[in-house]
C-alpha positions as a Python dict, from the first residue, in 0.01 Angstrom:
ca = {
    (1, 'M'): (0, 0, 0),
    (2, 'S'): (251, -98, 269),
    (3, 'V'): (603, 43, 268),
    (4, 'F'): (748, -297, 185),
    (5, 'T'): (619, -636, 85),
    (6, 'A'): (578, -925, 325),
    (7, 'S'): (868, -1111, 165),
    (8, 'E'): (1099, -810, 204),
    (9, 'A'): (990, -763, 564),
    (10, 'L'): (1045, -1131, 639),
    (11, 'E'): (1395, -1110, 489),
    (12, 'M'): (1463, -821, 727),
    (13, 'A'): (1322, -1024, 1017),
    (14, 'L'): (1563, -1307, 931),
    (15, 'E'): (1854, -1064, 946),
    (16, 'I'): (1735, -924, 1278),
    (17, 'E'): (1714, -1271, 1431),
    (18, 'K'): (2054, -1372, 1292),
    (19, 'S'): (2210, -1054, 1433),
    (20, 'G'): (2045, -1109, 1769),
    (21, 'E'): (2179, -1463, 1788),
    (22, 'V'): (2532, -1339, 1706),
    (23, 'F'): (2507, -1073, 1975),
    (24, 'Y'): (2373, -1305, 2244),
    (25, 'N'): (2627, -1580, 2169),
    (26, 'E'): (2917, -1334, 2187),
    (27, 'A'): (2781, -1162, 2498),
    (28, 'A'): (2741, -1504, 2667),
    (29, 'A'): (3096, -1601, 2572),
    (30, 'Q'): (3234, -1280, 2721),
    (31, 'S'): (3031, -1284, 3042),
    (32, 'D'): (3176, -1399, 3374),
    (33, 'D'): (2834, -1363, 3536),
    (34, 'P'): (2665, -1708, 3542),
    (35, 'E'): (2312, -1564, 3555),
    (36, 'L'): (2377, -1330, 3262),
    (37, 'K'): (2555, -1602, 3062),
    (38, 'E'): (2260, -1838, 3111),
    (39, 'L'): (2012, -1572, 2997),
    (40, 'F'): (2216, -1482, 2689),
    (41, 'V'): (2254, -1850, 2588),
    (42, 'S'): (1877, -1892, 2624),
    (43, 'L'): (1805, -1577, 2422),
    (44, 'A'): (2041, -1691, 2143),
    (45, 'A'): (1851, -2021, 2124),
    (46, 'Q'): (1518, -1837, 2108),
    (47, 'E'): (1651, -1614, 1828),
    (48, 'R'): (1736, -1933, 1631),
    (49, 'G'): (1379, -2052, 1683),
    (50, 'H'): (1241, -1721, 1562),
    (51, 'Y'): (1466, -1742, 1257),
    (52, 'R'): (1320, -2083, 1168),
    (53, 'A'): (964, -1953, 1213),
    (54, 'F'): (1027, -1656, 980),
    (55, 'Q'): (1204, -1881, 731),
    (56, 'K'): (898, -2107, 717),
    (57, 'M'): (672, -1804, 664),
    (58, 'L'): (896, -1678, 385),
    (59, 'E'): (865, -2009, 197),
    (60, 'G'): (491, -1948, 162),
    (61, 'V'): (503, -1580, 62),
    (62, 'A'): (479, -1474, -299),
    (63, 'P'): (689, -1179, -414),
    (64, 'G'): (499, -854, -390),
    (65, 'P'): (419, -622, -678),
    (66, 'P'): (690, -380, -787),
    (67, 'L'): (676, -36, -625),
    (68, 'D'): (599, 267, -837),
    (69, 'D'): (851, 557, -836),
    (70, 'T'): (679, 748, -555),
    (71, 'D'): (649, 442, -330),
    (72, 'F'): (1005, 337, -412),
    (73, 'A'): (1144, 678, -309),
    (74, 'G'): (958, 657, 22),
    (75, 'Y'): (1067, 296, 70),
    (76, 'A'): (1433, 374, -2),
    (77, 'E'): (1431, 664, 245),
    (78, 'Y'): (1262, 451, 511),
    (79, 'V'): (1508, 164, 472),
    (80, 'Q'): (1811, 395, 472),
    (81, 'T'): (1695, 564, 793),
    (82, 'A'): (1617, 229, 954),
    (83, 'L'): (1960, 94, 865),
    (84, 'E'): (2141, 401, 992),
    (85, 'Q'): (1955, 387, 1323),
    (86, 'A'): (1941, 10, 1371),
    (87, 'L'): (2115, -114, 1681),
    (88, 'F'): (2208, -437, 1502),
    (89, 'A'): (2249, -355, 1134),
    (90, 'G'): (2386, -699, 1050),
    (91, 'P'): (2589, -966, 1228),
    (92, 'D'): (2916, -772, 1209),
    (93, 'K'): (2768, -476, 1395),
    (94, 'A'): (2609, -711, 1648),
    (95, 'L'): (2941, -885, 1709),
    (96, 'S'): (3119, -551, 1745),
    (97, 'L'): (2859, -424, 1989),
    (98, 'A'): (2882, -741, 2198),
    (99, 'K'): (3259, -706, 2217),
    (100, 'Q'): (3222, -343, 2330),
    (101, 'A'): (2980, -443, 2607),
    (102, 'A'): (3257, -471, 2864),
    (103, 'D'): (3040, -498, 3172),
    (104, 'R'): (2706, -637, 3284),
    (105, 'E'): (2518, -308, 3259),
    (106, 'S'): (2638, -219, 2909),
    (107, 'A'): (2560, -571, 2783),
    (108, 'L'): (2211, -556, 2931),
    (109, 'R'): (2145, -206, 2795),
    (110, 'A'): (2259, -311, 2446),
    (111, 'A'): (2033, -617, 2461),
    (112, 'L'): (1739, -406, 2579),
    (113, 'G'): (1792, -164, 2290),
    (114, 'F'): (1797, -451, 2043),
    (115, 'E'): (1480, -602, 2183),
    (116, 'K'): (1297, -266, 2170),
    (117, 'D'): (1400, -209, 1807),
    (118, 'T'): (1297, -564, 1725),
    (119, 'L'): (954, -522, 1883),
    (120, 'L'): (881, -208, 1683),
    (121, 'F'): (975, -382, 1362),
    (122, 'F'): (770, -692, 1441),
    (123, 'Y'): (459, -486, 1515),
    (124, 'D'): (490, -343, 1162),
    (125, 'L'): (563, -687, 1020),
    (126, 'R'): (248, -831, 1175),
    (127, 'D'): (40, -577, 983),
    (128, 'I'): (170, -686, 642),
    (129, 'V'): (192, -1065, 660),
    (130, 'S'): (-96, -1293, 567),
    (131, 'E'): (-370, -1361, 818),
    (132, 'P'): (-246, -1714, 904),
    (133, 'D'): (107, -1579, 973),
    (134, 'R'): (-14, -1299, 1203),
    (135, 'E'): (-56, -1534, 1497),
    (136, 'V'): (301, -1660, 1452),
    (137, 'V'): (432, -1303, 1455),
    (138, 'T'): (212, -1224, 1757),
    (139, 'H'): (363, -1524, 1938),
    (140, 'I'): (715, -1400, 1858),
    (141, 'I'): (619, -1051, 1979),
    (142, 'R'): (511, -1205, 2310),
    (143, 'E'): (846, -1383, 2335),
    (144, 'E'): (1034, -1061, 2257),
    (145, 'K'): (839, -890, 2537),
    (146, 'R'): (947, -1169, 2773),
    (147, 'H'): (1305, -1107, 2662),
    (148, 'L'): (1264, -740, 2754),
    (149, 'R'): (1122, -823, 3096),
    (150, 'S'): (1402, -1071, 3172),
    (151, 'L'): (1669, -823, 3069),
    (152, 'A'): (1507, -539, 3265),
    (153, 'R'): (1487, -755, 3579),
    (154, 'L'): (1858, -829, 3561),
    (155, 'L'): (1940, -465, 3494),
    (156, 'R'): (1743, -355, 3799),
    (157, 'G'): (1940, -612, 3996),
}
């Protein structure tokens, strides 16, 4: 049995994409660097597209079976740890982090951290969604990897 159901994982994916969009919009608004601003605006738009894709998947997912006590304890511990360690644990944290990213390097490093965390989560998500949805998640993983490469190129200068 997986740690969480597909519907729960997709709900988390929606939150991740919403937080990413908040971060990228705020980082773009704060940036004086035209190249960085353009990238962040583009990434925010892509996060909106990902959100719509996950929302469509969620409409077709049935709720999973309830967890037994042992699985629930493991699930609760996993989620608590994930939330404590998440770079963007909700839009408010994303907005706060974007406002703290005072310079180009800190904004890029924050974005890279978010994209890495997102990739790890989406690899797990791909394993628990239905077969038809796996290709959609794989496509989003490819896009997230492109995000990482674009951010890393700018960071290297």
